[in-house]
KOLKOLTOR-60418 format. One line per field, with one value per residue (C-alpha): residue number from 1; residue in one letter; x, y, z. Coordinates in steps of 0.2 Angstrom, whole numbers, plus 2048, in hexadecimal, padded with zeros to 3 digits. Layout:
! KOLKOLTOR-60418
n = c(NUM,...) .
res = c(A,...) .
X = c(X,...) .
Y = c(Y,...) .
Z = c(Z,...) .
END
This chain:
! KOLKOLTOR-60418
n = c(1,2,3,4,5,6,7,8,9,10,11,12,13,14,15,16,17,18,19,20,21,22,23,24,25,26,27,28,29,30,31,32,33,34,35,36,37,38,39,40,41,42,43,44,45,46,47,48,49,50,51,52,53,54,55,56,57,58,59,60,61,62,63,64,65,66,67,68,69,70,71,72,73,74,75,76,77,78,79,80,81,82,83,84,85,86,87,88,89,90,91,92,93,94,95,96,97,98,99,100,101,102,103,104,105,106,107,108,109,110,111,112,113,114,115,116,117,118,119,120,121,122,123,124,125,126,127,128,129,130,131,132,133,134,135,136,137,138,139,140,141,142,143,144,145,146,147,148,149,150,151,152,153,154,155,156,157,158,159,160,161,162,163,164,165,166,167,168,169,170,171,172,173,174,175,176,177,178,179,180,181,182,183,184,185,186,187,188,189,190,191,192,193,194,195,196,197,198,199,200) .
res = c(M,P,T,D,P,S,G,D,S,T,T,V,T,G,S,D,G,A,G,F,V,H,H,I,D,E,A,A,L,G,R,V,V,V,S,E,E,Q,I,R,A,R,I,A,A,L,G,D,E,I,T,R,D,Y,A,G,R,A,P,L,L,I,C,V,L,K,G,A,F,I,F,L,A,D,L,A,R,A,I,R,L,P,L,E,V,D,F,M,A,V,S,S,Y,G,A,S,T,R,S,S,G,V,V,R,I,V,K,D,L,D,L,D,L,T,G,R,H,V,I,L,V,E,D,I,V,D,S,G,L,T,L,T,Y,L,R,R,N,L,A,A,R,Q,P,A,S,L,D,V,C,A,L,F,V,R,Q,G,N,Q,K,T,Q,E,E,L,R,Y,V,G,F,E,I,P,P,A,F,V,L,G,Y,G,L,D,V,G,E,R,F,R,N,L,P,Y,V,C,E,F,D,P,P,A) .
X = c(800,807,80C,811,823,827,824,818,807,7FF,7EE,7E6,7D8,7CC,7BA,7AC,7A1,795,7A3,7A4,7B6,7BE,7CF,7D8,7E8,7F3,7E7,7DC,7EA,7E5,7EE,7FB,7F2,802,813,821,82B,81B,819,82C,82C,81B,821,831,827,81B,82B,831,820,81F,831,82D,81C,823,833,838,82C,82D,81E,816,811,803,802,7F1,7F5,7F6,7F5,800,80F,819,814,819,82A,82E,826,82F,840,83B,838,847,842,843,833,82A,81E,810,803,7F1,7E7,7D4,7C8,7BA,7BC,7BD,7BF,7B6,7BC,7B0,7B0,7A2,7A2,7A3,7B4,7BC,7CD,7D7,7E8,7E9,7F7,805,80A,801,7FB,7FA,802,80A,80A,802,801,7F5,7FC,7EF,7F2,7E1,7D2,7C2,7B1,7BA,7B0,7BF,7C9,7BB,7BA,7CD,7CE,7C1,7C9,7DB,7D5,7CD,7DE,7E3,7F2,7F9,7F5,7EE,7F0,7ED,7F9,7F0,7FA,7EA,7D9,7CC,7C2,7AF,7AD,7AD,79E,7A6,7B1,7C1,7CF,7DF,7EE,7FA,7F4,7FE,7F3,7E0,7DC,7CD,7BF,7C4,7CB,7DE,7EC,7FF,80B,803,7F1,7EC,7DE,7DD,7EE,7F7,800,805,817,813,81E,810,7FD,7F2,7DF,7D8,7CA,7C4,7BC,7A9) .
Y = c(800,811,81C,82E,830,837,826,82E,828,837,83E,84B,856,85B,85F,859,864,866,86C,85C,85A,849,841,838,82D,823,814,81D,81C,80E,805,80D,812,819,816,822,819,81A,82C,830,826,82E,840,83D,837,846,851,849,84C,85E,861,85A,863,874,874,886,88D,892,88B,893,886,88B,881,87F,880,878,866,868,870,860,85A,86B,86B,859,85D,86D,864,857,864,868,879,88B,88E,898,894,89D,898,899,893,88E,886,879,86D,877,86B,85D,84E,852,860,86C,872,884,88B,89B,8A2,8A4,8AA,8B0,8B0,8BD,8BC,8C2,8B3,8BD,8B4,8A7,894,88F,87D,87C,86F,866,859,850,852,84C,853,85E,86D,876,873,87A,88A,88C,889,896,8A2,8A0,89F,8B0,8B7,8B4,8A8,8A2,890,887,875,86B,85F,855,848,83E,83C,834,827,829,83A,846,851,85A,854,85D,85B,856,856,84F,842,838,82B,826,821,819,824,822,831,831,83B,83C,845,856,84F,852,84F,85D,864,855,846,851,84C,839,834,829,82A,81F,81D,826,81D,82A,823,823) .
Z = c(800,7FC,80A,80E,808,819,821,82E,831,829,82E,821,826,819,816,80B,800,80F,81B,825,82B,82A,82D,81F,823,818,819,80C,7FF,7F3,7E5,7DA,7C9,7C0,7C7,7C8,7BA,7AF,7B2,7AF,79E,798,79C,792,783,785,785,775,76C,771,76C,75B,759,75E,755,751,75D,770,779,788,795,7A0,7B0,7B8,7CB,7D6,7D0,7C0,7C8,7C9,7B8,7B1,7B8,7B1,7A0,79E,7A1,794,787,77D,777,77E,788,794,7A2,7AB,7B8,7BA,7C9,7C8,7D4,7D0,7DE,7EE,7FC,7F4,7EA,7DC,7D0,7D3,7C1,7C6,7C1,7C8,7C4,7D4,7CC,7BA,7AE,7AF,79C,78D,782,771,763,76F,76D,77D,784,793,79F,7AA,7B7,7B4,7AA,7B2,7AC,7A0,7A6,7AD,79D,792,79D,79C,789,786,792,78A,778,77B,77E,76C,76D,75D,762,771,775,785,78D,79B,7A5,7AA,7A3,7AE,7A4,7A3,7AC,79D,79B,78C,77E,77E,772,77B,771,77E,78B,797,79E,79E,7B0,7B9,7BF,7D1,7DB,7DA,7E2,7E1,7D5,7D8,7DB,7ED,7FA,807,800,804,7FB,7EC,7EE,7EB,7DC,7D6,7D4,7DF,7E2,7F1,7FC,808,819,819) .
END
């Protein structure tokens, strides 16, 4: 069973959508869905694809915080081109493990997208509602091109059909954490992704 990298018996305090506080410990971590080795190999392959596709251009990688920050760091190092990065934070989950479908921008970009070749870097695509909102928002800023690179796509949950140029893995519809994905802001630093089974 996966454990917190610190080796401690960790308790995480979170709250569900109704505001009830509960405690989550490492016993809630389930089977590994994508291993550290699989993630490393796939990101190297994505970096190669982007390097080929964007030859002669300098892409601007936009990281959707907080979940994609680890993916962005590894992906940027796998791309053998001059590039820039910027950060955007949105909220659609709140304290819940399910997306509310209501998106709000918490932190906007610093850079102007006009004429830029933009790659939106997402950790996970769930219902697709957040991604639809982000694509429309960014497209309105007149980039020269706009593609999406998502490390994970959750199977069977999509409410919209979004074109994803780069996808790392399709994963089961269970709630997962690790490699940037969290519950109650914890477990982002796990080097793999595992299922999460919250207590009743």
